[in-house]
N, C-alpha and C positions, 0 to 999 in steps of 0.2 A: 431730688427733694420734691415733695408735694407742694403745689402752689397754695398759698394761704387764701382763704376766703376774705372778702372785704367785710370786716365787722365794724366799720366806721359808724359812730353814732349809737352803737349798742353798748350795754353795760353788763358785766358779769360779777356775780357775788360768789366768791370761791372760799371754801373753808380750808384751813391748813396751808397757808401760803408762805410760811417763814422759810422753808427750805424744801429740797427734794422735788418730788413730782408736783406738788401744789404750786411751788414757786415757778417751776418751768412752765406749767400750764398758764399761770398768770402772765408770764412774760411772752409766751407764744401768742396768747390772745391780744396782748397789748401791741405786739408787733403787727398784728392784723388789724389794728385800729380800734380795738375794743377798750372801753373804759373799765377799770378794775376796782372792785371792793376787796381789799386784802384783809383777811381775817385770820386770827389764831390767838394763841395764848401769849406768845413771846413778844414783849414790847421793849425789852432792854437786852443788850448783848450778855450772854452767859458764857462762862469760861468753857463749859463742856458743849454748848450748843451755839453754833454760829447762825446768824440771821435773825431778823425781826420782821414783823408785819410792816413796819415803817420803811425798812430798807427795801423790801419787795415793792412797796407802793412807789418809792422814789425811782427804782429801776424801771418800773412800768411807765412812769411819767417821762423818763428819759427817752422813751419811744414816741413821745408826742401825744400821749393820751392823758386823760384825767384819771386820778386814782385817789382812793380814800381808805385809810386803815382803821379797822375797828377791832379792839380786843374782844375775843369771844371765847366763852366757856360753854361748849356744847352740852354740858351736863346740866345746865341751868336754863329752864324754860323761859324765865323772865328775861335773862340776858340775851337769849336767842331772839325773842320777840323784839326787844329793844334794838338789837343790831339790825334786824330787818327793817324796822321803822326808820332808823337813822340812815341806812343806805338809800331807802326810797326818798327820804327827805332831801338828801344831798343830790341825788341824780335825777329824781323825778320818775324814772322808769328803769326797772331792772328786768331784763328779759332772758337772762341766762343764769341758772343756779347750778353750781357744781359742788356736790358733796364729795370732797376729797379727803378731809381729815379722818384719820383712823388711829386708834391705839392698837398696839400689837404686843403680844407676849406668847411665845411658843413653848408651851409646857403641857405635860400630861395632866389629867384631872387631879391625880394625887398630889401633884406639886403646885397646883394653881390655887392660891388663896382666894377666898370669896370676894375680897375687895378688888382684886385684879379682874376677876370675872365681871364684876359690876362695872368696872371702868370700861372694859371693852364693849359691854352691852350698852352702857350709857352713851359713850362717844360714837360708836359705830352705828348701831341700829337706831337707838333713840335719837341721837344727834341728826342722823339723816331724816328721820321721821319729823322731828321738830322743825328743822330748817325748811324742808320741803313744804310742810303743812303751813308754816308761817307765810310763805310766798304765794300760796294758791290764790287767795283773794285778789292779790295784785296782778298775778299773771292772767287771771280771768278778766280783770278790769281792762288790761291793755290788749287783750285779744289773742293771747298765745305766748309761746316761748319754749325754752328748753330746760328740763331738769336732767342733769347728768350725774352719775354716781360711780365712783371708783370702786368697783366690786365685781366679783367673778360670776360666770354662769353657774346656775344651780344644777350640778350634775352628780352630787354625791349625798349620801345620808349619814356619813360618819367621817371623823377626822382624828384618828388615833394620834396622840402626841400633841395635838393642837386643837382640841375640841372647842375651847372657849373662843379662840380667835376665829376658827373656821365657821362656827355658827354665827358669830357676829357679822362676818363679812357676807355670808349668804343671806343673813337677815337684811342687810343693806340692799341687796339685789331684790329680795322679796318685796320690800317696801316700794322700791322704784318701779318694778314691773306692775305692782298693784296700782300705783299711781297712773301708769300708762293707760290702764283700762278705765280708770275713773275720770281721767281728764282728756281723753281723746276727742270727745265732742266739743271741747273748748279750745282745740287747736294747740294744746300744750303737750309737747313730747316728753317722754321720760325714758331714758336709756341708760344702760350700765356699760362700762368699758373696763378692760382688764389686760395687763401685759402678758404675753406668752412667756417671756423670759423674766428672770429676776432683773430688777432695776437698781442701778447704783444709787443707793440712798443710805442715810445713817443707819436705819433699821436693818437693811440688808447686811451692812458691814458688822453691826453690833451683834446680830444673831448668827453670824458666820454662814450666811446662805450662799455657799459657793465662793468662788474667787472672781477676780476681775475678768477672767476668761468666760465666766458664766453670765456676765452682766451686760446690759445695755444702758445707755444714758436716758434720763427722763425725757429727752427730746422726742423719742418715739411715742410716748404716751401723749405728750402735748400735740403732736401732729395728728394722732388718732382722734383726739378731742376736736381739733379743728375740722377734720373731715366729717365728723358727726354733725358739727354745726353748719356744715355746708348743705346738709340734707334738709328737705322740707319737713318741718315738725308735724304737719298734718299727715304726712305719708310715712315718715321714719320714726316709729315709736314702739315701745315695748320690746326692745332688742337688748341682748347682752352680746357685746362684740369684743373680739380679741384685737389688739392693736395691729398685729400682722395682717389679719384678714381684711380689715377695713382699708388699710393702707395698700394692700395688694390690689383690692378693687379700685383704688384710686390711681393705680399705675406704678406703684413702687415695685421694683424687681430686685434691687440690690439693697439688702438690709444691713450690710457691713458698715454703712455710714453711721449707724447707731451703736455699734459695738464699742466697748471700752478698750479691748485689745483686738488682735488679729484672730482671736479664737472664734469658734462657731458656737454661740450660746445654746445650750439645751433648753427645752421648754419647761424650765423648772417651776415657774409661777403658774402656768396652766396646769401642770401635773399636781400641784399642791391641792387643787380642788377637783381635778379629773385625772386620776392615776393612769387612765387608759388613753389620755390625749396623745395624738400623733399629728404632726403637720401633714396635711394632705398634698401640699404643693409648695415646698420651701426652697427659696433661693437665698443664699447668704447675703 
């Protein structure tokens, strides 16, 4: 396992922490000593969806850090601005912003209603834009920080069968890399991260994206985020990184620790956005 950086005294604002990757990132940072602002839509248990922002906040606090839950609708600009203001009021300083929340629906254009297209555009692209933008004055005031986005490298110009989702995820990356150029002189890093394999989440299971043999646990994404946060924001910015690549740089040789089964997961997630993707140096 990669050793965790010491994030004591730092605070992260993370979107979409009720379950899956977002929750694991929140807990991973909390285990490294980081205070957590847990945000998302779910505040009460739902029969179909387990987890709430408050449960995640409590589990973070169980690791000895401070946490605060804020219900957040990324489609509403006023709500986003109010959430950012509340987080800053509670903690005084937020130096890590993680755009994790995303809407997903994998359908060809003919079968994708306009309102679902709007949902993915609003949550994924616009939500990343609004959240990042709302934090810029604060990050400049405190003298730097990290903006991280759960989105893939921009390597393709089409996505047959999933055009709406594909464009919205690439839009998240586009916004993030643009921010890197705009904010570099302020010591604010902006980077995107993406898993090579499919990750075991509700969405992966719901859309039938392979089987457990094809999946890894969200731990690998959390560890990749921690490795990014180990980097100097003035030096490491404007990058889109795969979890395997950055963890291999950090010394990970055996990735089987992240696998759901004993299988050898294919690079399904990377190939969703780069059909020609091949691992250059892979160890299970």
